[in-house]
C-alpha positions as CSV (number, residue, x, y, z in Angstrom):
1,M,17.0,-10.6,38.8
2,Y,18.8,-8.5,36.5
3,K,19.3,-11.4,33.9
4,W,15.2,-11.6,33.6
5,K,14.9,-7.4,33.8
6,G,17.2,-8.1,30.6
7,I,15.0,-10.6,28.9
8,L,11.8,-9.1,30.0
9,F,13.7,-5.7,28.3
10,S,14.5,-7.6,25.1
11,L,11.0,-8.7,24.8
12,L,9.7,-5.4,25.4
13,I,12.0,-4.3,22.6
14,L,10.5,-7.3,20.4
15,F,6.9,-6.4,21.1
16,T,7.9,-2.5,20.1
17,M,9.0,-3.7,17.1
18,A,6.5,-6.0,16.1
19,C,3.4,-3.7,16.5
20,K,5.6,-0.9,14.5
21,K,6.2,-3.1,11.8
22,H,1.7,-3.4,11.8
23,T,1.2,0.0,11.9
24,K,0.0,1.3,8.6
25,S,-3.4,1.4,8.3
26,L,-5.9,1.4,5.0
27,A,-6.2,4.8,5.9
28,D,-2.7,5.5,5.8
29,L,-2.0,4.1,2.5
30,K,-4.8,5.9,0.9
31,D,-3.1,9.1,2.1
32,Q,0.3,8.2,1.1
33,I,-1.4,7.1,-2.6
34,Q,-3.5,10.4,-2.7
35,K,-0.1,12.4,-2.3
36,K,1.6,10.5,-4.9
37,L,-1.1,11.7,-7.4
38,A,-1.2,15.2,-6.4
39,I,0.5,16.2,-9.7
40,D,-1.2,19.0,-12.1
41,S,-3.4,18.5,-14.8
42,T,-4.0,14.6,-14.5
43,S,-6.8,12.8,-13.7
44,F,-6.2,9.5,-12.0
45,G,-8.9,6.4,-10.6
46,V,-7.7,3.8,-8.6
47,A,-8.6,0.7,-7.1
48,F,-7.0,-1.8,-4.3
49,K,-8.5,-4.8,-3.2
50,N,-6.9,-7.5,-1.0
51,L,-8.4,-10.6,-2.3
52,V,-7.5,-12.4,1.4
53,T,-9.2,-9.8,3.6
54,R,-10.8,-7.5,1.5
55,E,-9.7,-4.8,2.2
56,T,-10.3,-2.3,-0.5
57,I,-9.7,1.4,-1.5
58,L,-11.2,3.2,-4.0
59,I,-10.1,6.3,-5.6
60,N,-12.3,8.4,-8.2
61,E,-13.3,4.8,-9.4
62,K,-15.9,5.4,-11.2
63,I,-14.7,8.1,-13.3
64,S,-14.6,7.3,-17.3
65,F,-11.4,7.1,-18.9
66,H,-10.7,5.8,-22.5
67,A,-9.6,2.4,-22.1
68,A,-6.9,2.7,-24.7
69,S,-5.4,-1.4,-25.0
70,T,-7.2,-2.2,-21.3
71,M,-10.2,-2.7,-23.8
72,K,-8.1,-6.0,-25.0
73,T,-8.9,-8.3,-21.7
74,P,-12.6,-7.9,-22.4
75,V,-11.7,-9.2,-25.6
76,L,-9.8,-11.9,-24.4
77,I,-12.5,-13.1,-22.4
78,E,-15.7,-13.0,-25.0
79,L,-13.0,-15.1,-27.1
80,Y,-12.6,-18.1,-24.3
81,R,-16.7,-17.2,-23.7
82,Q,-17.4,-18.6,-27.0
83,A,-14.8,-21.0,-27.9
84,A,-16.5,-22.6,-24.2
85,A,-19.6,-22.4,-26.2
86,A,-18.3,-24.3,-29.0
87,S,-18.8,-21.0,-31.2
88,F,-15.1,-22.0,-32.6
89,S,-11.5,-23.0,-31.0
90,L,-8.9,-21.3,-30.1
91,N,-7.4,-23.5,-32.7
92,D,-9.1,-22.5,-35.4
93,S,-7.2,-20.2,-37.7
94,L,-8.2,-16.6,-39.2
95,T,-6.3,-15.0,-42.7
96,I,-4.0,-12.2,-41.1
97,K,-5.8,-9.2,-42.8
98,N,-5.3,-5.5,-42.6
99,E,-8.7,-4.3,-43.7
100,F,-11.8,-3.2,-41.6
101,S,-15.0,-1.4,-41.2
102,S,-15.8,1.7,-39.2
103,I,-18.9,1.3,-37.0
104,V,-19.9,4.7,-38.1
105,D,-20.7,3.8,-41.9
106,G,-19.0,0.8,-42.9
107,S,-16.3,2.3,-45.0
108,L,-12.7,0.5,-45.3
109,Y,-9.8,1.2,-42.7
110,S,-6.5,-0.3,-42.0
111,L,-4.1,0.1,-39.3
112,D,-1.2,1.8,-39.7
113,S,1.9,-0.5,-38.4
114,T,4.3,2.1,-37.3
115,D,1.3,2.9,-34.4
116,D,1.6,-0.9,-33.4
117,S,3.6,-2.6,-30.2
118,E,3.6,-5.8,-32.6
119,L,4.8,-5.7,-36.5
120,E,5.1,-9.3,-37.3
121,L,2.0,-9.7,-38.3
122,Y,2.0,-7.5,-41.1
123,K,4.7,-9.5,-42.4
124,N,2.3,-12.0,-42.7
125,L,-0.7,-10.5,-44.1
126,G,-2.6,-13.2,-46.7
127,K,-1.6,-15.9,-44.6
128,K,-3.5,-18.0,-41.5
129,A,-2.5,-17.1,-37.6
130,T,-4.4,-19.3,-34.6
131,I,-7.0,-17.4,-32.7
132,A,-5.1,-18.8,-29.9
133,D,-1.7,-16.9,-31.5
134,L,-3.8,-13.6,-32.1
135,A,-5.1,-13.5,-28.4
136,Y,-1.8,-13.9,-27.2
137,K,-0.1,-11.2,-29.6
138,M,-3.3,-8.9,-28.9
139,I,-2.0,-9.1,-24.4
140,I,1.4,-10.0,-23.9
141,L,2.5,-7.5,-27.4
142,S,-0.8,-5.4,-27.6
143,S,-1.1,-6.1,-31.2
144,N,-3.9,-3.7,-32.7
145,L,-4.0,-6.0,-35.9
146,A,-4.8,-9.4,-33.4
147,T,-7.6,-7.2,-31.8
148,N,-9.2,-6.0,-34.3
149,M,-9.4,-9.1,-36.1
150,L,-10.6,-10.5,-32.9
151,I,-13.1,-8.5,-32.2
152,E,-14.8,-8.4,-35.9
153,K,-14.3,-12.1,-34.9
154,V,-16.6,-12.3,-31.7
155,S,-18.2,-8.5,-32.4
156,A,-17.9,-5.5,-29.7
157,D,-21.5,-6.5,-29.0
158,S,-20.9,-9.7,-27.2
159,V,-18.1,-8.4,-25.2
160,M,-20.6,-5.8,-23.8
161,K,-23.0,-8.2,-23.3
162,T,-20.6,-10.0,-21.3
163,M,-18.7,-7.4,-19.0
164,K,-22.2,-6.5,-18.1
165,R,-22.7,-10.0,-17.0
166,L,-19.8,-10.1,-15.0
167,G,-20.7,-6.6,-12.8
168,A,-18.9,-4.4,-15.4
169,N,-21.5,-1.8,-16.1
170,D,-19.6,1.4,-17.1
171,M,-17.0,-0.4,-19.3
172,K,-17.7,0.4,-22.9
173,V,-15.8,-1.8,-25.9
174,L,-17.3,-0.2,-29.3
175,R,-15.2,-1.0,-32.0
176,G,-11.2,-1.9,-32.8
177,V,-8.5,0.2,-33.0
178,E,-7.9,3.2,-35.2
179,D,-11.2,3.8,-36.3
180,T,-11.1,7.4,-37.0
181,K,-14.3,8.3,-38.1
182,A,-15.8,6.7,-34.8
183,F,-13.1,9.1,-32.9
184,E,-14.3,11.8,-34.3
185,K,-17.5,11.2,-33.3
186,G,-16.6,10.8,-29.5
187,L,-17.4,7.1,-30.3
188,N,-14.7,5.3,-28.4
189,N,-13.7,2.2,-26.0
190,S,-14.0,3.7,-22.0
191,T,-13.4,2.4,-18.8
192,T,-13.4,2.6,-14.9
193,A,-10.9,1.9,-12.0
194,F,-14.0,0.5,-10.3
195,D,-14.7,-2.3,-14.0
196,N,-10.9,-3.6,-14.1
197,L,-10.8,-4.3,-10.3
198,I,-14.3,-6.7,-11.0
199,I,-13.2,-8.3,-14.1
200,F,-9.4,-8.8,-12.4
201,E,-10.9,-9.6,-9.4
202,Q,-13.1,-12.4,-10.7
203,L,-10.5,-13.7,-12.9
204,A,-8.4,-14.0,-9.8
205,N,-10.9,-16.2,-8.3
206,E,-11.4,-18.2,-11.1
207,K,-15.1,-17.6,-11.8
208,V,-14.8,-16.0,-15.1
209,I,-16.7,-18.9,-17.7
210,S,-14.4,-21.7,-15.7
211,I,-11.5,-22.5,-13.7
212,T,-9.7,-23.5,-16.5
213,A,-10.8,-20.4,-18.7
214,S,-9.2,-18.4,-15.6
215,Q,-6.3,-20.3,-15.5
216,Q,-5.3,-19.8,-18.7
217,M,-6.5,-16.0,-19.4
218,I,-4.2,-15.6,-16.4
219,K,-1.1,-17.1,-17.8
220,I,-1.4,-15.5,-20.9
221,L,-1.2,-12.0,-18.7
222,L,1.3,-12.9,-17.0
223,D,3.5,-12.9,-19.9
224,Q,2.4,-9.2,-20.0
225,K,5.7,-7.9,-22.4
226,F,5.4,-4.1,-20.8
227,N,5.8,-3.7,-17.8
228,E,6.9,0.3,-16.6
229,I,3.7,0.3,-14.1
230,I,2.8,-1.9,-11.5
231,P,5.5,-4.5,-11.9
232,A,8.1,-2.1,-12.3
233,L,9.4,-1.5,-8.7
234,L,8.6,-4.9,-7.1
235,P,10.8,-8.3,-6.6
236,A,11.2,-10.2,-9.3
237,N,9.4,-13.1,-7.5
238,V,6.4,-11.4,-7.3
239,K,3.9,-12.5,-10.2
240,V,1.7,-10.2,-12.2
241,A,-1.0,-10.7,-14.9
242,H,-1.7,-7.6,-16.4
243,K,-2.8,-5.2,-19.0
244,T,-1.5,-1.9,-19.9
245,G,-3.0,0.6,-22.3
246,S,-1.4,3.8,-23.5
247,I,-2.3,6.5,-26.2
248,T,-1.4,10.0,-26.1
249,G,-2.5,11.4,-22.5
250,I,-3.3,8.0,-21.2
251,Q,-1.1,5.8,-19.4
252,H,-2.9,2.8,-17.8
253,D,-2.2,-0.9,-15.8
254,G,-4.6,-2.9,-14.1
255,G,-4.1,-6.5,-12.4
256,I,-3.6,-9.5,-10.4
257,V,-0.3,-9.3,-8.2
258,F,0.7,-12.7,-6.7
259,L,3.0,-13.1,-3.8
260,P,5.3,-15.6,-3.2
261,D,3.7,-16.8,0.3
262,G,0.4,-17.5,-1.9
263,R,-1.6,-14.4,-1.0
264,K,-3.2,-12.1,-3.9
265,Y,-4.5,-8.7,-5.0
266,V,-6.0,-6.5,-7.5
267,L,-4.5,-3.2,-8.4
268,V,-5.9,-1.0,-11.1
269,L,-4.1,2.3,-11.9
270,L,-5.8,4.5,-14.3
271,S,-4.4,8.2,-15.2
272,R,-5.6,11.1,-18.2
273,F,-2.5,14.0,-18.1
274,K,-1.3,16.9,-20.5
275,G,2.4,17.2,-21.4
276,D,5.2,13.5,-21.2
277,E,4.0,10.4,-19.6
278,K,6.5,10.3,-17.4
279,K,5.1,12.6,-15.4
280,V,2.6,10.0,-14.3
281,I,4.7,6.4,-15.2
282,Q,7.0,6.8,-12.3
283,P,4.3,8.2,-9.6
284,L,2.1,5.0,-10.3
285,A,4.7,2.6,-10.2
286,E,5.8,4.4,-6.8
287,I,2.1,3.4,-6.1
288,S,2.2,0.0,-6.8
289,K,5.3,-0.2,-4.4
290,L,3.5,1.3,-1.7
291,V,0.8,-1.1,-2.2
292,Y,2.9,-4.1,-2.3
293,D,4.7,-2.9,0.7
294,F,1.4,-2.5,2.9
295,M,0.7,-5.9,2.3
296,M,4.1,-7.7,2.8
297,E,3.8,-5.7,6.5
298,K,0.9,-7.5,7.5
């Protein structure tokens, strides 16, 4: 009799512990995220989607932000689209140059290598590089020089049209990097958390251009070298295919998180702030960890 009572009591404890493990709801997670976002002189856009259950959290998802280097993912997609249409091969080469035309009046400008995160290309001006190599540097090292060469190759207008076909209707890719005349006229690349969610979800579902093209682009995004936000607090066995973006007053990250058990989710974190970038980098990394913990409890 007492033995059975002991067994039943143990089972009750185990059942209670199991229930507690799954008590955090989507609403709880959203509340935790919003508390992390309560920082003075900041604006945030957040989009999360569990690609298995379709659970979604959207916070300021339609607010427009300066895209910074997140615009390089749309450029990558357009490169693969045009390559698939046989406009060129990714193995074709371009001459490395540092002279580009402003979208305002066609006047020429050059990039400052000290403002770029990839320097090797500047040492090889006049030499050849494959489109594939430039695309890789554009994503994993966020090369501005590679970006301007590639956006000149495919055209910003084509990038915009492809984004609209994917459903990213509020994303604007108008120009390359450091077009000062365009910047002064407010002609800037911009994005929303919602639009980034759309393109990363379609990449994750291998619906961008083709299964093969989607897989190849994800493989590049998995090699991202700037990992201070979404991957920062996650275990090493969690893979993240993502693209960051940062300029003065802007810190973004967005991409696909691959869990060891095969599940996937998309997380996009956009921020605009005044002051030190550290005031947003750590909270955004902590939000990523909150989302991961939520997924692992399910």
